[in-house]
C-alpha positions in Angstrom: -12.9 -17.9 -19.6 -14.2 -20.9 -21.6 -13.3 -21.7 -25.2 -11.0 -20.0 -27.6 -11.7 -16.2 -27.8 -10.4 -13.7 -30.3 -8.3 -10.9 -28.9 -11.0 -8.3 -29.9 -13.5 -10.1 -27.7 -11.5 -10.7 -24.6 -12.2 -7.3 -23.1 -16.0 -7.9 -23.5 -15.7 -11.4 -22.1 -14.1 -9.9 -18.9 -16.8 -7.2 -18.9 -19.4 -9.9 -18.8 -17.6 -11.6 -15.9 -17.3 -8.4 -13.9 -20.8 -7.3 -14.7 -22.2 -10.5 -13.2 -20.1 -10.0 -10.1 -21.2 -6.4 -9.6 -24.9 -7.0 -10.4 -25.8 -9.2 -7.5 -27.9 -6.4 -6.0 -29.4 -5.2 -9.2 -32.9 -6.0 -7.8 -32.4 -3.4 -5.0 -33.1 -0.4 -7.2 -36.4 0.5 -5.5 -34.8 0.3 -2.1 -32.0 2.5 -3.2 -34.5 5.0 -4.6 -36.2 5.0 -1.2 -32.8 5.4 0.5 -31.9 8.3 -1.7 -35.2 10.1 -1.1 -34.7 9.6 2.7 -31.2 11.1 2.6 -32.4 14.0 0.5 -35.3 14.8 2.8 -32.8 15.1 5.7 -30.9 17.9 4.0 -31.5 21.2 5.7 -30.4 24.8 5.0 -27.7 24.1 7.6 -26.4 21.2 5.7 -26.4 23.2 2.5 -24.4 25.9 4.1 -22.1 23.1 5.3 -20.3 23.3 2.0 -18.2 26.1 3.6 -16.4 23.3 5.5 -14.8 22.5 2.1 -11.9 25.0 2.3 -8.9 25.5 0.1 -6.7 24.2 3.0 -8.5 20.9 3.2 -8.7 20.6 -0.6 -4.9 21.0 -0.8 -4.4 18.5 2.1 -6.7 16.0 0.2 -4.5 16.4 -2.9 -1.3 15.7 -1.0 -2.9 12.6 0.4 -3.1 11.0 -3.1 -0.4 8.6 -3.9 2.2 9.9 -6.3 2.2 8.6 -9.9 -1.5 7.8 -10.1 -2.8 8.0 -13.6 -6.1 9.5 -14.9 -8.4 7.8 -17.3 -9.8 11.0 -18.8 -7.2 13.7 -18.6 -3.6 13.2 -19.7 -1.8 13.9 -16.3 -0.8 12.1 -13.1 -1.2 13.0 -9.5 2.4 14.3 -9.5 1.6 16.9 -12.0 -1.0 18.7 -9.9 0.4 18.1 -6.3 2.6 21.2 -6.7 -0.1 23.2 -8.3 -0.7 26.9 -7.7 -3.2 28.3 -5.2 -5.3 29.5 -8.2 -6.0 25.9 -9.2 -6.8 24.9 -5.6 -9.3 27.8 -5.3 -11.1 26.7 -8.6 -11.2 23.0 -7.5 -12.5 24.1 -4.1 -15.5 25.8 -5.8 -16.0 22.7 -8.0 -16.1 20.4 -5.0 -18.5 22.7 -3.2 -20.8 22.5 -6.2 -20.7 18.7 -6.0 -22.0 18.8 -2.4 -24.4 21.7 -3.1 -26.2 20.1 -6.0 -25.6 16.5 -5.2 -24.2 15.4 -8.5 -21.0 15.0 -10.5 -20.3 15.2 -14.2 -21.0 11.9 -15.8 -17.6 11.6 -17.6 -15.9 11.6 -14.2 -17.8 8.4 -13.2 -16.2 6.1 -15.8 -13.7 3.6 -14.4 -11.4 1.4 -16.4 -10.6 -2.1 -15.2 -7.4 -3.8 -16.3 -7.2 -7.5 -15.6 -3.8 -8.6 -14.3 -2.8 -12.3 -14.1 -2.2 -13.4 -10.5 -0.1 -16.5 -11.1 2.0 -16.8 -14.2 2.2 -20.5 -13.7 -1.5 -20.8 -13.4 -4.3 -21.2 -16.0 -4.1 -18.1 -18.2 -7.5 -18.9 -19.7 -9.3 -18.9 -16.2 -10.8 -15.7 -15.1 -10.2 -16.8 -11.5 -6.5 -16.3 -12.1 -6.9 -12.6 -12.8 -7.4 -9.6 -10.5 -8.5 -6.2 -11.8 -6.7 -3.0 -11.1 -8.9 0.1 -11.5 -7.9 3.4 -13.2 -10.4 6.1 -12.3 -10.6 9.8 -12.6 -8.1 11.8 -10.5 -10.5 14.7 -9.9 -13.0 12.2 -8.4 -10.2 10.5 -6.3 -9.3 14.0 -5.1 -12.8 14.6 -4.0 -13.0 11.2 -2.4 -9.9 12.0 -0.4 -11.6 15.3 0.7 -14.6 13.4 2.1 -12.3 11.4 4.4 -11.0 14.7 5.8 -14.2 16.6 6.3 -16.1 13.6 7.7 -13.1 12.1 9.6 -14.7 12.2 13.1 -17.7 10.2 11.8 -15.6 7.4 10.2 -14.0 5.8 13.3 -13.7 2.0 13.5 -13.8 -0.6 16.2 -10.4 -0.9 17.8 -10.3 -4.6 16.9 -10.3 -3.6 13.2 -6.6 -3.0 12.2 -7.0 -2.3 8.5 -6.1 1.0 6.8 -5.5 3.1 10.0 -2.7 5.3 10.9 -0.4 3.8 13.5 -1.5 0.2 13.0 -0.6 -2.5 10.5 -0.5 -6.2 9.8 2.4 -6.7 12.2 0.5 -5.1 15.1 -2.6 -7.2 14.3 -0.6 -10.4 14.1 1.3 -9.6 17.4 -2.0 -9.0 19.2 -3.4 -12.4 18.0 -0.3 -14.4 19.0 0.0 -12.5 22.3 -3.5 -13.5 23.3 -2.7 -17.1 22.3 0.6 -17.0 24.2 -1.2 -15.6 27.4 -3.8 -18.4 27.3 -1.3 -21.2 26.5 1.1 -20.2 29.3 -1.9 -20.5 31.7 -2.4 -24.0 30.5 -5.5 -23.2 28.4 -5.9 -24.0 24.7 -7.2 -21.4 22.2 -9.7 -22.6 19.5 -9.3 -20.4 16.4 -10.9 -20.0 13.0 -9.2 -18.2 10.1 -12.1 -17.0 8.0 -12.0 -16.0 4.3 -14.8 -13.8 2.8 -15.3 -14.5 -0.9 -15.0 -11.3 -3.1 -15.6 -9.3 0.1 -15.0 -5.8 -1.3 -17.0 -6.5 -4.5 -20.3 -7.7 -2.9 -20.8 -5.0 -0.4 -24.5 -3.9 -0.2 -24.9 -0.2 -0.9 -28.1 -0.1 1.2 -26.3 -1.5 4.3 -23.3 0.7 3.7 -25.2 3.9 3.4 -27.5 3.1 6.3 -24.3 2.6 8.4 -23.0 6.0 7.3 -26.5 7.5 8.1 -26.3 6.1 11.6 -22.9 7.7 12.0 -24.5 11.1 11.2 -22.4 11.7 8.1 -23.7 14.9 6.5 -26.7 14.0 4.3 -25.5 16.5 1.7 -22.2 14.6 1.5 -24.1 11.3 1.5 -26.3 12.4 -1.3 -23.3 13.2 -3.5 -21.5 10.0 -2.5 -24.6 7.9 -3.4 -24.9 9.7 -6.7 -21.3 8.7 -7.5 -22.0 5.1 -6.6 -25.2 4.8 -8.5 -23.9 6.7 -11.5 -20.5 4.9 -11.9 -19.9 2.8 -15.0 -17.1 0.4 -15.8 -15.2 -0.7 -18.8 -12.5 -3.3 -19.3 -9.2 -2.7 -21.1 -7.3 -5.6 -22.6 -4.2 -4.4 -24.4 -5.5 -1.7 -26.7 -9.1 -3.1 -26.8 -11.7 -1.4 -24.6 -15.0 -3.2 -23.7 -18.5 -1.8 -23.7 -19.6 0.2 -20.7 -21.6 -1.5 -18.0 -23.3 -0.4 -14.7 -22.6 -1.8 -11.2 -24.9 -2.4 -8.3 -22.8 -3.5 -5.4 -19.2 -3.3 -4.0 -17.2 -0.4 -2.7 -16.0 1.8 -5.6 -13.0 0.4 -7.4 -9.9 2.6 -7.1 -11.5 5.1 -4.7 -9.5 6.4 -1.9 -12.3 6.0 0.6 -13.2 2.4 -0.3 -10.9 0.6 2.2 -12.1 2.8 5.0 -15.8 2.3 4.0 -15.3 -1.4 3.8 -13.8 -1.5 7.3 -16.7 0.5 8.6 -19.0 -2.0 6.8 -17.4 -4.8 8.8 -17.9 -3.0 12.1 -21.3 -4.6 12.5 -19.7 -8.0 12.7 -17.3 -7.0 15.5 -20.2 -5.4 17.4 -22.3 -8.5 17.1 -19.5 -10.7 18.4 -18.9 -8.3 21.3 -22.6 -8.8 22.3 -22.3 -12.6 22.1 -18.8 -12.5 23.7 -17.9 -16.2 23.9 -14.5 -15.4 22.6 -11.2 -14.8 24.5 -11.0 -12.1 27.1 -8.1 -10.5 28.9 -8.6 -8.2 31.9 -12.3 -8.1 31.1 -11.6 -6.8 27.6 -13.0 -8.8 24.7 -10.3 -10.0 22.3 -12.2 -12.8 20.5 -11.9 -11.4 17.0 -9.1 -9.5 15.1 -9.8 -8.1 11.7 -7.6 -6.6 9.1 -10.0 -5.4 6.3 -11.5 -8.8 5.2 -8.9 -11.0 7.0 -10.7 -12.3 10.1 -9.5 -14.6 12.8 -11.7 -15.7 15.7 -10.3 -16.8 19.1 -12.2 -18.7 21.7 -11.3 -20.6 24.9 -13.5 -23.6 23.9 -14.9 -25.5 20.9 -18.4 -24.5 21.8 -17.4 -20.9 22.2 -15.8 -20.9 18.8 -18.9 -22.5 17.2 -21.1 -19.7 18.7 -18.9 -17.1 17.2 -18.9 -18.8 13.8 -22.7 -18.9 13.9 -22.7 -15.1 14.5 -20.4 -14.7 11.4 -22.8 -16.9 9.4 -25.8 -14.8 10.4 -23.9 -11.6 9.5 -22.9 -13.0 6.1 -26.5 -14.0 5.3 -27.9 -10.6 6.4 -25.2 -8.6 4.4 -25.3 -10.8 1.3 -21.7 -12.1 1.8 -20.2 -15.5 1.6 -17.4 -17.3 3.5 -15.2 -19.6 1.4 -15.7 -23.2 2.5 -15.0 -26.6 1.0 -15.3 -30.2 2.1 -11.8 -30.8 0.7 -9.2 -29.6 3.2 -6.7 -28.4 0.6 -9.4 -26.2 -1.1 -11.0 -24.8 2.1 -9.9 -21.2 2.7 -11.8 -21.0 6.0 -10.0 -23.3 8.6 -9.8 -24.1 12.3 -6.7 -24.5 14.4 -6.2 -25.3 18.1 -3.3 -23.5 19.7 -1.9 -25.4 22.6 1.4 -26.3 24.3 0.1 -29.9 24.6 -0.8 -32.0 21.6 -4.5 -32.5 21.0 -6.0 -35.3 18.9 -8.4 -33.3 16.7 -10.0 -36.6 15.5 -11.9 -36.8 18.8 -13.0 -33.2 18.7 -16.3 -32.2 17.0 -15.8 -30.1 13.9 -16.9 -26.5 13.6 -19.7 -26.0 11.1 -20.2 -23.1 8.8 -23.2 -23.2 6.4 -23.6 -26.8 7.4 -20.0 -27.6 6.1 -17.5 -29.0 8.6 -14.4 -26.9 8.7 -11.1 -28.7 8.7 -8.7 -28.6 11.7 -5.1 -27.9 10.5 -1.7 -27.6 12.1 -0.9 -24.2 10.6 -2.5 -21.3 8.8 -1.2 -18.4 6.8 -2.4 -15.1 8.2 -1.3 -11.7 7.1 1.9 -13.0 5.7 2.9 -15.1 8.7 2.5 -18.8 9.3 0.8 -19.5 12.6 1.2 -23.0 14.0 -0.4 -25.0 16.8 2.3 -24.5 19.4 2.7 -20.8 18.5 6.4 -21.2 18.1 6.8 -19.8 14.6 9.3 -22.6 13.7 7.7 -23.0 10.3 7.5 -19.3 9.7 11.1 -18.7 10.6 12.3 -21.6 8.4 10.3 -20.3 5.5 11.7 -16.8 5.9 15.3 -18.2 6.3 14.8 -20.1 3.0 13.6 -16.9 1.3 16.6 -15.0 2.8 19.1 -17.5 1.5 17.5 -17.5 -1.9 17.6 -13.7 -2.1 21.3 -13.6 -1.0 22.2 -16.0 -3.8 20.1 -14.0 -6.3 21.9 -10.7 -5.2 25.3 -12.5 -5.4 24.6 -13.6 -9.0 23.1 -10.3 -10.1 25.8 -8.1 -8.6 28.7 -10.5 -9.0 31.1 -7.8 -10.0 29.9 -5.2 -7.5 32.2 -4.0 -4.6 31.8 -5.7 -1.3 30.4 -2.6 0.4 27.6 -2.4 -2.3 26.6 -6.0 -1.7 26.5 -5.5 2.0 24.2 -2.5 1.6 21.9 -4.6 -0.6 21.9 -7.3 2.0 20.9 -4.7 4.6 18.1 -3.4 2.5 16.6 -6.9 2.1 17.3 -8.0 5.7 15.5 -5.1 7.2 12.4 -6.1 5.2 12.2 -9.6 6.7 8.5 -9.7 7.6 7.1 -11.1 10.8 10.3 -11.0 12.9 8.6 -8.8 15.5 6.6 -11.9 16.5 9.6 -14.2 17.0 11.9 -15.0 19.9 14.9 -13.2 18.4 17.3 -15.2 20.5 16.0 -18.7 19.8 18.0 -21.4 18.1 15.9 -21.2 15.0 16.4 -17.4 14.5 20.1 -17.9 15.2 20.2 -20.1 12.1 19.1 -17.0 10.1 21.9 -15.0 11.8 24.3 -17.8 10.7 23.1 -17.5 7.2 23.9 -13.8 7.4 27.4 -14.6 8.7 27.9 -17.0 5.8 26.7 -14.3 3.3 29.3 -11.8 4.6 32.0 -14.4 4.5 31.1 -15.1 0.8 31.2 -11.3 0.0 34.7 -10.9 1.4 35.8 -14.4 0.2 36.6 -15.5 3.7 36.8 -19.2 4.8 33.8 -20.7 6.4 35.8 -21.1 9.6 36.4 -17.4 9.9 35.5 -16.3 13.5 32.1 -14.8 14.0 33.4 -11.8 15.8 35.1 -10.6 12.6 31.8 -10.4 10.7 30.6 -6.9 11.9 33.9 -5.1 11.7 34.7 -6.4 8.3 31.3 -5.6 6.9 31.4 -2.2 8.5 27.7 -2.6 9.1 25.3 -3.6 11.8 24.7 -7.3 12.1 21.3 -8.8 11.1 20.6 -9.4 14.8 21.1 -5.8 15.6 18.8 -4.7 12.7 16.0 -7.0 13.8 16.4 -6.1 17.5 16.4 -2.4 16.7 13.2 -2.9 14.7 11.6 -4.9 17.5 12.3 -2.1 20.1 10.8 0.5 17.7 7.8 -1.8 17.3 7.3 -2.1 21.1 7.4 1.7 21.3 4.6 1.9 18.8 2.6 -0.6 20.8 3.0 1.5 24.0 1.8 4.6 22.1 -1.1 2.9 20.4 -4.5 4.5 20.7 -6.1 1.0 20.9 -7.0 -0.1 24.4 -6.5 -3.8 23.6 -2.9 -3.2 22.4 -1.9 -1.1 25.5 -3.4 -3.7 27.8 -1.5 -6.5 26.0 1.8 -4.8 26.1 1.4 -3.9 29.8 0.6 -7.5 30.5 3.4 -9.0 28.5 6.2 -6.6 28.8 7.2 -7.6 32.3 5.8 -11.2 32.2 9.2 -13.0 32.1 7.8 -16.0 30.4 6.4 -14.1 27.4 8.2 -13.8 24.1 8.0 -10.0 24.2 9.6 -9.9 27.7 12.3 -12.4 26.7 13.3 -10.3 23.7 13.4 -7.0 25.7 15.4 -8.6 28.5 17.9 -10.1 26.1 18.3 -6.9 24.1 18.9 -4.9 27.3 21.5 -7.5 28.5 23.2 -7.4 25.1 23.4 -3.6 25.2 24.3 -3.5 28.9 21.5 -1.0 29.5 18.5 -0.7 31.8 15.3 -2.0 30.1 13.3 1.2 30.8 15.7 3.4 28.9 16.5 1.3 25.9 15.5 2.5 22.4 16.3 1.7 18.8 19.3 4.1 18.6 20.8 2.6 21.7 20.4 -0.9 20.1 22.0 0.3 16.9 25.0 1.8 18.7 25.6 -0.7 21.5 24.5 -4.2 20.3 27.3 -6.5 19.1 26.5 -10.0 17.7 29.8 -11.4 18.9 32.2 -9.2 20.9 35.9 -9.3 19.9 38.4 -10.3 22.6 40.6 -7.3 23.4 43.8 -9.2 22.4 42.3 -9.9 18.9 41.3 -6.3 18.0 44.7 -5.7 16.2 43.6 -8.2 13.5 40.7 -6.0 12.2 42.7 -3.1 10.5 45.2 -5.7 9.3 42.5 -7.8 7.7 40.8 -4.8 6.1 44.1 -3.8 4.5 44.7 -7.3 3.2 41.2 -7.8 1.9 41.3 -4.4 0.2 44.6 -5.3 -1.5 43.1 -8.6 -2.6 39.9 -7.1 -4.0 41.8 -4.3 -5.8 44.5 -6.7 -7.0 47.2 -4.6 -5.4 50.6 -6.3 -5.7 52.5 -6.6 -2.4 56.2 -7.2 -2.7 57.2 -10.8 -2.3 53.6 -12.0 -1.9 51.4 -13.5 -4.7 47.6 -13.9 -4.6 47.7 -17.5 -3.3 50.0 -16.5 -0.5 47.8 -13.5 0.3 44.7 -15.8 0.6 46.7 -18.0 2.9 47.6 -15.0 5.2 44.0 -13.8 5.3 42.7 -17.3 6.1 45.4 -17.7 8.8 44.6 -14.3 10.5 40.8 -14.8 10.6 40.8 -18.4 11.7 43.6 -18.8 14.2 
């Protein structure tokens, strides 16, 4: 932030920084005036009577769509306080929202938004504004109205199916699976995939209102609704809060509204133009005649092309889009600092030194051997070895942390905590769940259970599940995978259904290998398997019939040991020896 600043001035210093960021389109006032007049001229009596679409039913639905615990920067209440409100309040708010659309304006005090800077990296430079992100606290009434707009204009706010952000029934896992599946399909056919992971700088903050509202106009969103929405955007003012200090108010001229419910959706719609442009110039990957050259999750973009020239053409289209929409991709001549990178996915090593670089804004983009994308590490051979090892390291660290934090907890409590964390291991739906690398994670799970029950490291694996009285980590991950496949099969996206149909029965694909191994483990037909069958049938290591007698015996002995129950003629050391003997011989 430059220099030493008194506490009382920090909020205003941040205000200056954010004002500069949100004033890049300040010179577009005349164009916005023209746009506003154009929208207003399109409003007919029919549109005015359209306020009847705002019903108490939809208003209540919009209220319930708000996240619980959201604060208000004007009134002293949270979303929880009003979500169980009476019909009388709902009826009054319905009339209020109808007036917003009818007259095209909103009370000024509702348009103030408070930004609170939060440090991103505690180990980073606390004096650098780049190490802070702002969370926004806006007015709940306005968020409620914003949520209502998404309901009444829902049919006009559809996105391209290659956009995966902020949609029901999709998610980062589905997007990552689609990317890696396309790569897998090409690689198994002996063809490389040239990819570019692209990073838009301050993407949400630099959105052009003119381009955004023109897009909404083209989608035939009600001009009465658009007039009100534009009034909100043009009338909003921000202030920065630092501890108990509040900055001066300042206006903004670009960016989707901070803290607004509709902002993620509007941003995704804003990015639609890029996807459509790339469809027209379709030099990217295709499967079954369907274009799959770009996958987008909000502002996370990855391009896929079957050749270097094909990728360069797609990058050129992205560059033109950024210039037209006043956006900027993050590039840097220094590899370590470049957030936009290229990677070649192939089963056969390629010397990137002899391959011409991809250029963006006349800057050569670096070729790398791995990229981070949506929480997963993608590497050139598409094997996920690096990702699995990273997740295994995180898993082991978490287990150690839980063991220290809950040292005196009962074994059953620790196992439940392990389960909670294990089921959250991100990215496992992309892995070969029966590969040697993933089995190392399962081994770490086995070790963790042995530690909980204070069993020797040589304790047989087939005792792990019965002693823990819990599903094995493998069962949990496989169950989640089967559930994930079901969501792919029921997806509304054509590209996803095409991919799952291509890969489900392709015996060489990771998806097919996982399903086949799961079916074999459960001794069930592939077509009837579901997550409940997996949970009830899958066993990590089956116990030999002649060894089953040991389980109840071990449980009794371990219980006696943990509860320090005295057994006649046997001390604690002897008890340990008996347990070790029973579970290792």
